[in-house]
C-alpha positions as CSV (number, residue, x, y, z in Angstrom):
1,M,138.8,188.7,122.8
2,T,142.2,190.3,123.9
3,V,145.3,188.3,124.3
4,A,148.8,189.5,125.6
5,I,151.9,187.3,124.9
6,C,155.5,188.0,125.9
7,N,158.5,186.4,124.3
8,F,161.6,185.7,126.4
9,I,164.8,184.7,124.7
10,R,168.2,183.9,125.9
11,F,171.4,182.2,124.4
12,K,173.3,179.3,125.3
13,Q,176.8,178.5,124.4
14,N,177.7,175.2,122.8
15,G,179.1,173.9,126.1
16,G,175.8,174.2,127.8
17,G,176.2,177.6,129.8
18,Y,174.0,180.6,129.3
19,V,175.7,183.6,127.6
20,S,175.7,186.4,130.0
21,G,173.9,189.8,129.3
22,Y,171.8,188.6,126.3
23,N,168.5,187.9,127.9
24,Y,165.6,189.7,126.3
25,Q,161.7,190.2,126.3
26,N,159.5,191.9,123.9
27,F,156.6,193.0,125.8
28,Y,157.5,195.4,128.8
29,V,158.8,198.4,127.1
30,D,161.9,200.0,128.9
31,Q,161.5,197.6,131.7
32,T,163.7,194.7,133.1
33,I,161.5,191.6,134.0
34,T,162.3,188.8,136.1
35,Y,161.0,185.5,134.8
36,Q,161.6,182.2,136.4
37,S,164.6,183.7,138.4
38,T,166.3,185.2,135.2
39,S,166.2,189.0,134.4
40,Y,165.3,190.0,130.9
41,L,166.0,193.4,129.3
42,F,163.4,194.9,126.8
43,A,164.3,194.6,123.1
44,P,162.1,195.0,120.0
45,F,162.0,191.7,118.3
46,G,159.5,189.4,116.9
47,V,159.5,185.5,116.9
48,S,158.4,183.3,114.2
49,T,158.8,179.7,115.1
50,G,157.7,178.0,112.0
51,A,154.2,176.9,113.1
52,G,152.8,177.8,109.6
53,T,154.9,175.4,107.6
54,K,152.9,173.3,105.4
55,G,154.8,170.3,106.0
56,G,154.5,170.5,109.9
57,D,158.1,169.9,110.4
58,R,158.9,173.1,112.2
59,S,162.6,172.9,111.3
60,D,162.8,176.7,110.7
61,A,162.3,179.7,112.8
62,A,163.5,183.3,113.1
63,I,164.0,186.3,115.5
64,A,163.7,189.5,113.7
65,A,164.7,192.9,115.0
66,P,165.3,196.4,113.6
67,P,168.9,196.5,112.0
68,S,170.6,198.0,115.1
69,V,174.3,197.6,115.7
70,L,173.4,195.5,118.8
71,A,171.2,193.2,116.9
72,I,173.4,192.7,114.1
73,N,176.3,192.0,116.1
74,L,174.4,189.6,118.4
75,F,173.0,187.7,115.5
76,V,176.3,187.4,113.7
77,E,178.1,186.2,116.9
78,A,175.3,183.7,117.8
79,A,175.5,182.1,114.4
80,K,179.3,182.3,114.3
81,E,179.6,180.6,117.8
82,N,176.8,178.0,117.1
83,W,174.8,179.2,120.2
84,L,171.5,177.8,121.1
85,C,168.5,180.1,121.4
86,E,165.9,179.4,124.2
87,I,162.5,180.9,123.4
88,K,159.8,181.0,125.9
89,S,156.2,182.4,125.1
90,V,154.1,183.4,128.0
91,L,150.4,184.2,128.1
92,L,149.5,187.3,130.0
93,D,146.5,188.8,131.6
94,P,145.6,191.6,129.1
95,E,144.4,193.9,131.9
96,T,147.2,193.5,134.5
97,Y,149.9,191.9,132.5
98,A,150.4,189.4,135.1
99,T,151.7,186.0,133.9
100,I,149.0,183.4,133.3
101,Q,151.0,180.4,132.0
102,E,154.0,179.5,129.7
103,I,152.7,178.5,126.4
104,T,155.7,177.2,124.9
105,S,159.4,176.7,125.6
106,E,161.7,175.9,122.7
107,T,165.3,175.5,122.0
108,W,166.8,176.2,118.5
109,V,170.1,176.3,117.0
110,C,171.3,179.8,115.9
111,S,171.9,179.1,112.2
112,R,172.6,182.1,110.1
113,P,172.1,186.1,110.3
114,E,170.0,187.7,107.5
115,I,170.7,191.5,107.3
116,T,169.0,194.1,105.2
117,V,168.5,197.8,105.6
118,E,165.1,197.2,106.7
119,R,165.5,194.4,109.3
120,S,168.0,192.0,110.9
121,A,167.1,188.5,111.4
122,L,168.7,185.4,113.1
123,R,167.5,182.1,111.3
124,L,167.1,179.4,113.6
125,A,167.0,175.6,112.9
126,S,165.9,172.5,114.7
127,P,168.7,170.9,116.8
128,L,167.5,167.8,114.9
129,D,168.3,169.4,111.4
130,A,171.2,167.4,110.1
131,V,171.7,169.8,107.3
132,D,171.8,173.3,108.6
133,S,172.9,173.0,112.3
134,H,176.4,172.7,113.6
135,V,175.7,170.8,116.8
136,P,176.8,167.2,117.1
137,K,174.6,164.9,115.0
138,R,172.9,161.9,116.3
139,M,173.1,158.6,114.3
140,L,170.4,156.1,114.3
141,S,171.6,152.8,115.5
142,T,170.0,149.4,116.3
143,K,170.9,150.1,119.8
144,L,168.7,153.2,120.0
145,V,165.7,152.3,117.8
146,G,166.0,148.4,117.0
147,S,166.0,147.1,113.5
148,L,166.9,149.4,110.7
149,P,166.4,149.1,107.0
150,S,169.4,148.4,104.9
151,T,168.1,149.9,101.6
152,G,165.9,152.9,100.7
153,S,163.4,150.6,98.9
154,I,159.9,149.8,100.4
155,S,158.1,146.6,99.4
156,V,154.4,146.1,100.2
157,S,153.2,142.5,100.4
């Protein structure tokens, strides 16, 4: 069975507006594609959204690209400015390349760049990750979730 998948990425500023000019797709080489009323340029990148983690927490993901000046600068700025990264994965017809359906739509926090001579990567964290992200944290309160434990101990009777 042949499968064709296109990933669309774009970045959001901390205030909520999309960052202009940084919309990319990784399937249609040398083409600009419009998906859901947004234009995406081609860029050679790969997406790893942590689906293979043993704990199933999906709290870590990455975008990897060749170490070009554009990719490095984009990844450094995205992490420095605490942008969010929206990733949409779309299933395509392998013969016509027409869109069949959207598989996933995820939003990640741009955490940190990882640059080597072989590749550049942008580490992404879950917006719910209280350790690695820089977005405003949510706090559990009785108003949100009801009764909360007052100790770390669990007793079974």
